[in-house]
LONU-664078 format. One record per residue: residue in three letters; x, y, z of N, C-alpha, C in turn. Coordinates in nm, 3 decimals. Layout:
<nodes>
{rest: ALA&n.c1: X&n.c2: Y&n.c3: Z&ca.c1: X&ca.c2: Y&ca.c3: Z&c.c1: X&c.c2: Y&c.c3: Z}
...
</nodes>
This chain:
<nodes>
{rest: MET&n.c1: 0.085&n.c2: -0.118&n.c3: 0.000&ca.c1: 0.000&ca.c2: 0.000&ca.c3: 0.000&c.c1: 0.090&c.c2: 0.124&c.c3: 0.000}
{rest: VAL&n.c1: 0.070&n.c2: 0.214&n.c3: -0.096&ca.c1: 0.146&ca.c2: 0.338&ca.c3: -0.105&c.c1: 0.072&c.c2: 0.445&c.c3: -0.026}
{rest: MET&n.c1: 0.144&n.c2: 0.508&n.c3: 0.068&ca.c1: 0.084&ca.c2: 0.610&ca.c3: 0.154&c.c1: 0.140&c.c2: 0.748&c.c3: 0.121}
{rest: LYS&n.c1: 0.060&n.c2: 0.849&n.c3: 0.150&ca.c1: 0.099&ca.c2: 0.989&ca.c3: 0.138&c.c1: 0.071&c.c2: 1.058&c.c3: 0.270}
{rest: MET&n.c1: 0.146&n.c2: 1.163&n.c3: 0.298&ca.c1: 0.119&ca.c2: 1.249&ca.c3: 0.412&c.c1: 0.070&c.c2: 1.382&c.c3: 0.356}
{rest: VAL&n.c1: -0.049&n.c2: 1.421&n.c3: 0.399&ca.c1: -0.105&ca.c2: 1.549&ca.c3: 0.357&c.c1: -0.104&c.c2: 1.641&c.c3: 0.477}
{rest: MET&n.c1: -0.043&n.c2: 1.757&n.c3: 0.461&ca.c1: -0.048&ca.c2: 1.860&ca.c3: 0.565&c.c1: -0.131&c.c2: 1.975&c.c3: 0.508}
{rest: ALA&n.c1: -0.240&n.c2: 2.007&n.c3: 0.576&ca.c1: -0.331&ca.c2: 2.112&ca.c3: 0.530&c.c1: -0.339&c.c2: 2.219&c.c3: 0.638}
{rest: VAL&n.c1: -0.303&n.c2: 2.342&n.c3: 0.602&ca.c1: -0.314&ca.c2: 2.455&ca.c3: 0.693&c.c1: -0.448&c.c2: 2.521&c.c3: 0.664}
{rest: VAL&n.c1: -0.537&n.c2: 2.520&n.c3: 0.764&ca.c1: -0.676&ca.c2: 2.560&ca.c3: 0.746&c.c1: -0.712&c.c2: 2.667&c.c3: 0.849}
{rest: GLN&n.c1: -0.789&n.c2: 2.767&n.c3: 0.808&ca.c1: -0.833&ca.c2: 2.871&ca.c3: 0.901&c.c1: -0.924&c.c2: 2.809&c.c3: 1.007}
{rest: ASP&n.c1: -0.911&n.c2: 2.854&n.c3: 1.131&ca.c1: -0.989&ca.c2: 2.797&ca.c3: 1.242&c.c1: -1.139&c.c2: 2.796&c.c3: 1.215}
{rest: SER&n.c1: -1.190&n.c2: 2.897&n.c3: 1.145&ca.c1: -1.335&ca.c2: 2.902&ca.c3: 1.121&c.c1: -1.382&c.c2: 2.793&c.c3: 1.025}
{rest: ASP&n.c1: -1.292&n.c2: 2.731&n.c3: 0.951&ca.c1: -1.328&ca.c2: 2.624&ca.c3: 0.858&c.c1: -1.298&c.c2: 2.485&c.c3: 0.911}
{rest: VAL&n.c1: -1.213&n.c2: 2.476&n.c3: 1.011&ca.c1: -1.159&ca.c2: 2.344&ca.c3: 1.049&c.c1: -1.263&c.c2: 2.252&c.c3: 1.113}
{rest: GLY&n.c1: -1.356&n.c2: 2.304&n.c3: 1.188&ca.c1: -1.456&ca.c2: 2.219&ca.c3: 1.255&c.c1: -1.536&c.c2: 2.136&c.c3: 1.157}
{rest: ARG&n.c1: -1.592&n.c2: 2.202&n.c3: 1.057&ca.c1: -1.673&ca.c2: 2.130&ca.c3: 0.955&c.c1: -1.587&c.c2: 2.033&c.c3: 0.877}
{rest: LEU&n.c1: -1.463&n.c2: 2.076&n.c3: 0.844&ca.c1: -1.374&ca.c2: 1.991&ca.c3: 0.766&c.c1: -1.340&c.c2: 1.864&c.c3: 0.843}
{rest: VAL&n.c1: -1.301&n.c2: 1.875&n.c3: 0.969&ca.c1: -1.264&ca.c2: 1.759&ca.c3: 1.049&c.c1: -1.383&c.c2: 1.665&c.c3: 1.065}
{rest: GLU&n.c1: -1.501&n.c2: 1.721&n.c3: 1.084&ca.c1: -1.621&ca.c2: 1.638&ca.c3: 1.098&c.c1: -1.644&c.c2: 1.552&c.c3: 0.974}
{rest: ILE&n.c1: -1.635&n.c2: 1.612&n.c3: 0.857&ca.c1: -1.657&ca.c2: 1.537&ca.c3: 0.733&c.c1: -1.545&c.c2: 1.437&c.c3: 0.708}
{rest: LEU&n.c1: -1.420&n.c2: 1.477&n.c3: 0.732&ca.c1: -1.309&ca.c2: 1.384&ca.c3: 0.712&c.c1: -1.319&c.c2: 1.265&c.c3: 0.806}
{rest: SER&n.c1: -1.364&n.c2: 1.287&n.c3: 0.928&ca.c1: -1.383&ca.c2: 1.177&ca.c3: 1.022&c.c1: -1.494&c.c2: 1.083&c.c3: 0.975}
{rest: GLN&n.c1: -1.602&n.c2: 1.139&n.c3: 0.925&ca.c1: -1.711&ca.c2: 1.057&ca.c3: 0.872&c.c1: -1.664&c.c2: 0.970&c.c3: 0.756}
{rest: LYS&n.c1: -1.570&n.c2: 1.023&n.c3: 0.676&ca.c1: -1.517&ca.c2: 0.950&ca.c3: 0.561&c.c1: -1.400&c.c2: 0.860&c.c3: 0.598}
{rest: LYS&n.c1: -1.373&n.c2: 0.848&n.c3: 0.729&ca.c1: -1.269&ca.c2: 0.757&ca.c3: 0.782&c.c1: -1.126&c.c2: 0.796&c.c3: 0.745}
{rest: PHE&n.c1: -1.098&n.c2: 0.927&n.c3: 0.738&ca.c1: -0.961&ca.c2: 0.974&ca.c3: 0.722&c.c1: -0.903&c.c2: 0.991&c.c3: 0.862}
{rest: GLY&n.c1: -0.780&n.c2: 0.944&n.c3: 0.885&ca.c1: -0.712&ca.c2: 0.962&ca.c3: 1.012&c.c1: -0.650&c.c2: 1.101&c.c3: 1.016}
{rest: ILE&n.c1: -0.678&n.c2: 1.176&n.c3: 1.123&ca.c1: -0.636&ca.c2: 1.317&ca.c3: 1.130&c.c1: -0.565&c.c2: 1.344&c.c3: 1.261}
{rest: THR&n.c1: -0.457&n.c2: 1.421&n.c3: 1.255&ca.c1: -0.394&ca.c2: 1.479&ca.c3: 1.373&c.c1: -0.400&c.c2: 1.629&c.c3: 1.358}
{rest: ARG&n.c1: -0.451&n.c2: 1.697&n.c3: 1.462&ca.c1: -0.466&ca.c2: 1.844&ca.c3: 1.459&c.c1: -0.354&c.c2: 1.910&c.c3: 1.536}
{rest: LEU&n.c1: -0.296&n.c2: 2.015&n.c3: 1.476&ca.c1: -0.194&ca.c2: 2.096&ca.c3: 1.542&c.c1: -0.237&c.c2: 2.242&c.c3: 1.538}
{rest: ALA&n.c1: -0.236&n.c2: 2.310&n.c3: 1.651&ca.c1: -0.267&ca.c2: 2.453&ca.c3: 1.653&c.c1: -0.150&c.c2: 2.528&c.c3: 1.590}
{rest: SER&n.c1: -0.180&n.c2: 2.628&n.c3: 1.509&ca.c1: -0.076&ca.c2: 2.709&ca.c3: 1.447&c.c1: -0.129&c.c2: 2.851&c.c3: 1.431}
{rest: THR&n.c1: -0.041&n.c2: 2.943&n.c3: 1.392&ca.c1: -0.080&ca.c2: 3.084&ca.c3: 1.378&c.c1: -0.035&c.c2: 3.135&c.c3: 1.243}
{rest: GLY&n.c1: -0.124&n.c2: 3.209&n.c3: 1.177&ca.c1: -0.091&ca.c2: 3.266&ca.c3: 1.046&c.c1: 0.000&c.c2: 3.386&c.c3: 1.059}
{rest: GLY&n.c1: 0.059&n.c2: 3.425&n.c3: 0.948&ca.c1: 0.155&ca.c2: 3.535&ca.c3: 0.946&c.c1: 0.092&c.c2: 3.672&c.c3: 0.937}
{rest: PHE&n.c1: 0.033&n.c2: 3.708&n.c3: 0.824&ca.c1: -0.014&ca.c2: 3.843&ca.c3: 0.798&c.c1: -0.120&c.c2: 3.890&c.c3: 0.896}
{rest: LEU&n.c1: -0.225&n.c2: 3.811&n.c3: 0.916&ca.c1: -0.335&ca.c2: 3.853&ca.c3: 1.003&c.c1: -0.314&c.c2: 3.812&c.c3: 1.148}
{rest: LYS&n.c1: -0.211&n.c2: 3.731&n.c3: 1.176&ca.c1: -0.181&ca.c2: 3.685&ca.c3: 1.310&c.c1: -0.302&c.c2: 3.620&c.c3: 1.376}
{rest: ARG&n.c1: -0.376&n.c2: 3.545&n.c3: 1.296&ca.c1: -0.494&ca.c2: 3.476&ca.c3: 1.348&c.c1: -0.466&c.c2: 3.327&c.c3: 1.357}
{rest: GLY&n.c1: -0.543&n.c2: 3.262&n.c3: 1.442&ca.c1: -0.524&ca.c2: 3.119&ca.c3: 1.459&c.c1: -0.565&c.c2: 3.040&c.c3: 1.337}
{rest: ASN&n.c1: -0.492&n.c2: 2.934&n.c3: 1.312&ca.c1: -0.532&ca.c2: 2.838&ca.c3: 1.213&c.c1: -0.493&c.c2: 2.701&c.c3: 1.266}
{rest: THR&n.c1: -0.527&n.c2: 2.600&n.c3: 1.193&ca.c1: -0.499&ca.c2: 2.464&ca.c3: 1.236&c.c1: -0.427&c.c2: 2.392&c.c3: 1.123}
{rest: THR&n.c1: -0.323&n.c2: 2.320&n.c3: 1.158&ca.c1: -0.254&ca.c2: 2.236&ca.c3: 1.061&c.c1: -0.301&c.c2: 2.093&c.c3: 1.084}
{rest: LEU&n.c1: -0.356&n.c2: 2.033&n.c3: 0.980&ca.c1: -0.401&ca.c2: 1.895&ca.c3: 0.986&c.c1: -0.297&c.c2: 1.806&c.c3: 0.921}
{rest: MET&n.c1: -0.258&n.c2: 1.700&n.c3: 0.989&ca.c1: -0.170&ca.c2: 1.598&ca.c3: 0.932&c.c1: -0.258&c.c2: 1.477&c.c3: 0.905}
{rest: ILE&n.c1: -0.260&n.c2: 1.435&n.c3: 0.779&ca.c1: -0.351&ca.c2: 1.328&ca.c3: 0.738&c.c1: -0.271&c.c2: 1.223&c.c3: 0.661}
{rest: GLY&n.c1: -0.264&n.c2: 1.103&n.c3: 0.717&ca.c1: -0.204&ca.c2: 0.991&ca.c3: 0.646&c.c1: -0.310&c.c2: 0.927&c.c3: 0.559}
{rest: VAL&n.c1: -0.282&n.c2: 0.912&n.c3: 0.430&ca.c1: -0.386&ca.c2: 0.865&ca.c3: 0.338&c.c1: -0.328&c.c2: 0.774&c.c3: 0.230}
{rest: GLU&n.c1: -0.405&n.c2: 0.675&n.c3: 0.190&ca.c1: -0.364&ca.c2: 0.590&ca.c3: 0.080&c.c1: -0.361&c.c2: 0.672&c.c3: -0.047}
{rest: GLU&n.c1: -0.266&n.c2: 0.643&n.c3: -0.134&ca.c1: -0.248&ca.c2: 0.721&ca.c3: -0.257&c.c1: -0.377&c.c2: 0.730&c.c3: -0.339}
{rest: GLN&n.c1: -0.454&n.c2: 0.622&n.c3: -0.346&ca.c1: -0.574&ca.c2: 0.623&ca.c3: -0.429&c.c1: -0.686&c.c2: 0.710&c.c3: -0.373}
{rest: ARG&n.c1: -0.673&n.c2: 0.760&n.c3: -0.248&ca.c1: -0.775&ca.c2: 0.847&ca.c3: -0.189&c.c1: -0.735&c.c2: 0.994&c.c3: -0.188}
{rest: ILE&n.c1: -0.620&n.c2: 1.028&n.c3: -0.245&ca.c1: -0.572&ca.c2: 1.167&ca.c3: -0.244&c.c1: -0.672&c.c2: 1.262&c.c3: -0.309}
{rest: GLU&n.c1: -0.722&n.c2: 1.229&n.c3: -0.427&ca.c1: -0.815&ca.c2: 1.320&ca.c3: -0.495&c.c1: -0.944&c.c2: 1.340&c.c3: -0.416}
{rest: GLU&n.c1: -0.994&n.c2: 1.233&n.c3: -0.355&ca.c1: -1.114&ca.c2: 1.243&ca.c3: -0.270&c.c1: -1.087&c.c2: 1.341&c.c3: -0.155}
{rest: LEU&n.c1: -0.973&n.c2: 1.327&n.c3: -0.091&ca.c1: -0.935&ca.c2: 1.415&ca.c3: 0.019&c.c1: -0.924&c.c2: 1.560&c.c3: -0.026}
{rest: LEU&n.c1: -0.853&n.c2: 1.583&n.c3: -0.136&ca.c1: -0.835&ca.c2: 1.721&ca.c3: -0.185&c.c1: -0.968&c.c2: 1.784&c.c3: -0.225}
{rest: ASP&n.c1: -1.058&n.c2: 1.705&n.c3: -0.283&ca.c1: -1.191&ca.c2: 1.756&ca.c3: -0.319&c.c1: -1.268&c.c2: 1.802&c.c3: -0.195}
{rest: ILE&n.c1: -1.261&n.c2: 1.724&n.c3: -0.087&ca.c1: -1.331&ca.c2: 1.761&ca.c3: 0.037&c.c1: -1.271&c.c2: 1.890&c.c3: 0.094}
{rest: ILE&n.c1: -1.139&n.c2: 1.897&n.c3: 0.100&ca.c1: -1.074&ca.c2: 2.018&ca.c3: 0.152&c.c1: -1.114&c.c2: 2.140&c.c3: 0.069}
{rest: GLU&n.c1: -1.112&n.c2: 2.127&n.c3: -0.062&ca.c1: -1.148&ca.c2: 2.240&ca.c3: -0.149&c.c1: -1.293&c.c2: 2.282&c.c3: -0.129}
{rest: ARG&n.c1: -1.383&n.c2: 2.187&n.c3: -0.111&ca.c1: -1.525&ca.c2: 2.218&ca.c3: -0.092&c.c1: -1.551&c.c2: 2.287&c.c3: 0.041}
{rest: MET&n.c1: -1.478&n.c2: 2.246&n.c3: 0.147&ca.c1: -1.505&ca.c2: 2.298&ca.c3: 0.281&c.c1: -1.426&c.c2: 2.423&c.c3: 0.318}
{rest: CYS&n.c1: -1.321&n.c2: 2.455&n.c3: 0.245&ca.c1: -1.232&ca.c2: 2.565&ca.c3: 0.281&c.c1: -1.224&c.c2: 2.666&c.c3: 0.169}
{rest: ARG&n.c1: -1.334&n.c2: 2.724&n.c3: 0.134&ca.c1: -1.338&ca.c2: 2.821&ca.c3: 0.025&c.c1: -1.286&c.c2: 2.957&c.c3: 0.071}
{rest: PRO&n.c1: -1.204&n.c2: 3.020&n.c3: -0.011&ca.c1: -1.159&ca.c2: 3.156&ca.c3: 0.025&c.c1: -1.275&c.c2: 3.255&c.c3: 0.018}
{rest: ARG&n.c1: -1.268&n.c2: 3.358&n.c3: 0.101&ca.c1: -1.370&ca.c2: 3.462&ca.c3: 0.102&c.c1: -1.304&c.c2: 3.594&c.c3: 0.138}
{rest: LYS&n.c1: -1.369&n.c2: 3.703&n.c3: 0.106&ca.c1: -1.316&ca.c2: 3.837&ca.c3: 0.136&c.c1: -1.362&c.c2: 3.881&c.c3: 0.274}
{rest: GLN&n.c1: -1.274&n.c2: 3.953&n.c3: 0.342&ca.c1: -1.307&ca.c2: 4.005&ca.c3: 0.475&c.c1: -1.236&c.c2: 4.139&c.c3: 0.492}
{rest: ILE&n.c1: -1.300&n.c2: 4.231&n.c3: 0.562&ca.c1: -1.242&ca.c2: 4.361&ca.c3: 0.593&c.c1: -1.170&c.c2: 4.350&c.c3: 0.727}
{rest: VAL&n.c1: -1.041&n.c2: 4.386&n.c3: 0.730&ca.c1: -0.963&ca.c2: 4.381&ca.c3: 0.854&c.c1: -0.881&c.c2: 4.508&c.c3: 0.867}
{rest: THR&n.c1: -0.846&n.c2: 4.541&n.c3: 0.991&ca.c1: -0.751&ca.c2: 4.649&ca.c3: 1.017&c.c1: -0.621&c.c2: 4.583&c.c3: 1.059}
{rest: PRO&n.c1: -0.519&n.c2: 4.588&n.c3: 0.974&ca.c1: -0.393&ca.c2: 4.519&ca.c3: 1.006&c.c1: -0.327&c.c2: 4.577&c.c3: 1.130}
{rest: LEU&n.c1: -0.257&n.c2: 4.493&n.c3: 1.204&ca.c1: -0.181&ca.c2: 4.536&ca.c3: 1.320&c.c1: -0.046&c.c2: 4.591&c.c3: 1.273}
{rest: PRO&n.c1: 0.010&n.c2: 4.689&n.c3: 1.343&ca.c1: 0.141&ca.c2: 4.740&ca.c3: 1.302&c.c1: 0.247&c.c2: 4.631&c.c3: 1.314}
{rest: ALA&n.c1: 0.331&n.c2: 4.621&n.c3: 1.212&ca.c1: 0.434&ca.c2: 4.516&ca.c3: 1.213&c.c1: 0.572&c.c2: 4.573&c.c3: 1.188}
{rest: GLY&n.c1: 0.580&n.c2: 4.701&n.c3: 1.156&ca.c1: 0.709&ca.c2: 4.760&ca.c3: 1.124&c.c1: 0.714&c.c2: 4.903&c.c3: 1.173}
{rest: PRO&n.c1: 0.791&n.c2: 4.988&n.c3: 1.106&ca.c1: 0.801&ca.c2: 5.129&ca.c3: 1.145&c.c1: 0.665&c.c2: 5.197&c.c3: 1.142}
{rest: ALA&n.c1: 0.644&n.c2: 5.292&n.c3: 1.229&ca.c1: 0.516&ca.c2: 5.360&ca.c3: 1.241&c.c1: 0.473&c.c2: 5.426&c.c3: 1.110}
{rest: ASP&n.c1: 0.568&n.c2: 5.476&n.c3: 1.030&ca.c1: 0.530&ca.c2: 5.542&ca.c3: 0.906&c.c1: 0.484&c.c2: 5.441&c.c3: 0.799}
{rest: ALA&n.c1: 0.506&n.c2: 5.311&n.c3: 0.820&ca.c1: 0.463&ca.c2: 5.209&ca.c3: 0.724&c.c1: 0.328&c.c2: 5.151&c.c3: 0.762}
{rest: TYR&n.c1: 0.276&n.c2: 5.185&n.c3: 0.879&ca.c1: 0.150&ca.c2: 5.131&ca.c3: 0.927&c.c1: 0.033&c.c2: 5.190&c.c3: 0.850}
{rest: VAL&n.c1: -0.059&n.c2: 5.104&n.c3: 0.806&ca.c1: -0.179&ca.c2: 5.147&ca.c3: 0.735&c.c1: -0.293&c.c2: 5.148&c.c3: 0.837}
{rest: PRO&n.c1: -0.339&n.c2: 5.267&n.c3: 0.882&ca.c1: -0.435&ca.c2: 5.273&ca.c3: 0.991&c.c1: -0.581&c.c2: 5.254&c.c3: 0.949}
{rest: TYR&n.c1: -0.607&n.c2: 5.211&n.c3: 0.828&ca.c1: -0.745&ca.c2: 5.196&ca.c3: 0.784&c.c1: -0.770&c.c2: 5.052&c.c3: 0.740}
{rest: PRO&n.c1: -0.897&n.c2: 5.011&n.c3: 0.746&ca.c1: -0.931&ca.c2: 4.873&ca.c3: 0.709&c.c1: -0.901&c.c2: 4.844&c.c3: 0.562}
{rest: VAL&n.c1: -0.862&n.c2: 4.720&n.c3: 0.536&ca.c1: -0.836&ca.c2: 4.675&ca.c3: 0.399&c.c1: -0.910&c.c2: 4.544&c.c3: 0.377}
{rest: GLU&n.c1: -0.944&n.c2: 4.517&n.c3: 0.252&ca.c1: -1.009&ca.c2: 4.392&ca.c3: 0.218&c.c1: -0.902&c.c2: 4.288&c.c3: 0.185}
{rest: VAL&n.c1: -0.912&n.c2: 4.171&n.c3: 0.250&ca.c1: -0.817&ca.c2: 4.063&ca.c3: 0.226&c.c1: -0.894&c.c2: 3.934&c.c3: 0.200}
{rest: SER&n.c1: -0.826&n.c2: 3.841&n.c3: 0.137&ca.c1: -0.883&ca.c2: 3.709&ca.c3: 0.114&c.c1: -0.845&c.c2: 3.621&c.c3: 0.233}
{rest: VAL&n.c1: -0.945&n.c2: 3.559&n.c3: 0.297&ca.c1: -0.923&ca.c2: 3.467&ca.c3: 0.409&c.c1: -0.986&c.c2: 3.333&c.c3: 0.376}
{rest: GLY&n.c1: -0.951&n.c2: 3.235&n.c3: 0.453&ca.c1: -1.006&ca.c2: 3.102&ca.c3: 0.430&c.c1: -0.922&c.c2: 3.028&c.c3: 0.329}
{rest: GLY&n.c1: -0.981&n.c2: 2.929&n.c3: 0.267&ca.c1: -0.904&ca.c2: 2.845&ca.c3: 0.178&c.c1: -0.814&c.c2: 2.755&c.c3: 0.260}
{rest: ALA&n.c1: -0.720&n.c2: 2.691&n.c3: 0.195&ca.c1: -0.627&ca.c2: 2.602&ca.c3: 0.264&c.c1: -0.498&c.c2: 2.598&c.c3: 0.186}
{rest: THR&n.c1: -0.389&n.c2: 2.579&n.c3: 0.256&ca.c1: -0.260&ca.c2: 2.553&ca.c3: 0.194&c.c1: -0.231&c.c2: 2.406&c.c3: 0.220}
{rest: VAL&n.c1: -0.212&n.c2: 2.330&n.c3: 0.112&ca.c1: -0.202&ca.c2: 2.185&ca.c3: 0.125&c.c1: -0.070&c.c2: 2.136&c.c3: 0.067}
{rest: PHE&n.c1: -0.002&n.c2: 2.050&n.c3: 0.144&ca.c1: 0.122&ca.c2: 1.986&ca.c3: 0.101&c.c1: 0.096&c.c2: 1.836&c.c3: 0.095}
{rest: VAL&n.c1: 0.136&n.c2: 1.772&n.c3: -0.014&ca.c1: 0.123&ca.c2: 1.627&ca.c3: -0.028&c.c1: 0.265&c.c2: 1.571&c.c3: -0.040}
{rest: MET&n.c1: 0.299&n.c2: 1.481&n.c3: 0.053&ca.c1: 0.435&ca.c2: 1.428&ca.c3: 0.058&c.c1: 0.435&c.c2: 1.276&c.c3: 0.051}
{rest: ASP&n.c1: 0.539&n.c2: 1.222&n.c3: -0.008&ca.c1: 0.558&ca.c2: 1.078&ca.c3: -0.010&c.c1: 0.590&c.c2: 1.029&c.c3: 0.131}
{rest: VAL&n.c1: 0.545&n.c2: 0.911&n.c3: 0.164&ca.c1: 0.576&ca.c2: 0.849&ca.c3: 0.292&c.c1: 0.661&c.c2: 0.726&c.c3: 0.266}
{rest: GLU&n.c1: 0.780&n.c2: 0.725&n.c3: 0.321&ca.c1: 0.870&ca.c2: 0.613&ca.c3: 0.301&c.c1: 0.822&c.c2: 0.489&c.c3: 0.378}
{rest: ARG&n.c1: 0.771&n.c2: 0.514&n.c3: 0.498&ca.c1: 0.726&ca.c2: 0.403&ca.c3: 0.581&c.c1: 0.610&c.c2: 0.449&c.c3: 0.667}
{rest: PHE&n.c1: 0.508&n.c2: 0.365&n.c3: 0.681&ca.c1: 0.392&ca.c2: 0.396&ca.c3: 0.763&c.c1: 0.371&c.c2: 0.283&c.c3: 0.863}
{rest: VAL&n.c1: 0.374&n.c2: 0.316&n.c3: 0.992&ca.c1: 0.357&ca.c2: 0.217&ca.c3: 1.097&c.c1: 0.254&c.c2: 0.271&c.c3: 1.194}
{rest: LYS&n.c1: 0.151&n.c2: 0.193&n.c3: 1.224&ca.c1: 0.051&ca.c2: 0.233&ca.c3: 1.323&c.c1: 0.070&c.c2: 0.144&c.c3: 1.445}
{rest: ILE&n.c1: 0.106&n.c2: 0.204&n.c3: 1.557&ca.c1: 0.137&ca.c2: 0.127&ca.c3: 1.679&c.c1: 0.029&c.c2: 0.147&c.c3: 1.781}
</nodes>
């Protein structure tokens, strides 16, 4: 059996529904709390061990449940005061960043 490791970085507001559906579909999931860069908001990194033939099914579910959307935010200052933008800006949030990696060996103990 050829295995893959999928690491999906998902916004916290999307992760609950995603984990629920993946669990129903019998995907094994490990959740790790993580923090995003630009907006400094919480997100979750999911580690999912999956058989190679189920990769497309998994990616389809992630894409369906983690759609990007626009949101108005006021960025926090991150550099010199003269570079700070003190007014709200529209940014794209949500979606997922997904990495698919080969697994040399898979052992469940």
